[in-house]
N, C-alpha and C positions, 0 to 999 in steps of 0.2 A: 509548469513542464518540469523536468528534472535538468540539471546541468549537463548530466552526459548527451542528453538528445539536443538541450540547448545547443553544444558545441558543434554535434555533428552535422544538424540542419543548417547552422553557421559555414561549417567549412566547406558543405554540400554544397551550398547557395553561390558559395565563392568559386570553388572550380567549377559548376556550372556556367556562370556568368563568363569566366575566363575562357571557356572553351566554345560557347556562342560565339563569343567574339574576334575567336581564331578559327573557328569551324572551317573556312578555305583548306586552311594550311595541316587540320587533324585529323581531314577526312580522306588524307593520303595514308592514317594512321589505322583505321579503320574506325573512326569517332563518328557519330551519324547523330542526327537531329531525332528521331527516334530515340536512340541510345538517352540523350540529354532529355527529353518529356518525358521520358517514363523515370528518371531517376529524381525529375520536380513533383510526376506524379506520386512517386512515391515517400520523397519527401512531407507531402501534402497529407499522408496518411500516416506515414509515423509521427506527425506534428497530432491529428485528431487524436493518434492511439496515447501520443503523450498527455493531451489534455482528459482524455477520457480516464488516466489511470491515476492522476492528481485527482478529479471528483472521486475514480473512487475510494482513495488513499482518504481523502477528508471524511467522507461519506463512514470510513472504516473505522478511521480513529473516534468519529462520534459513538457512532456504536460498541465499541469497545471502553471507550468512558460509560457510557450508562451501562454498560454491563459491569463494567469495575464498582461502581457504585451501588449498583443491584448487589453483589458478591460481599459488598462491604454491611452492607442493611442485614442482607439473610446471618454472615458472622453475628455481627451485633449482638442481632436477635437470639442467636445461637445460645451464645455466650450465657448472654444473661436468662433466659429461659433455662441453663444449665447449672447454673449460679443455684436457683431453689431448689432443684432436687440435693444439688453437694453440701448446700447449707444445712439442711435439713434431713436428710439422712445419712448413715454410716454408708461406708465404701462398697459392704455385701449388696446393701438395698438400690443405689445407682443402674447394674445393670435390668432392676426390671422396667426402670422407667428411660430404657435405651438411651443409657449414657456405658459408653464401653470403655470408658478410658479410666487407669487406677489411680493416675496422678492426683 
């Protein structure tokens, strides 16, 4: 889970615990047990969402690595095939074989 989420969960849990320990005093200021329960439920949801994001990041990272490896393979194949025409024909003929650059 991200450091930001971890820190917020830790701070919120500490606050909730402190509020629960002093709920009788804080009720006069409008704090209710239901509010604290909702905060705890939201923390659970946040933690689950953070874990899902971590899982998706890991999955995406793997897909990106696979895609980059495939891209490199395609580029290498392209360059190898391009050399066949470039080394065998004059620049004027390259376009006929699908090579557009004149370098």
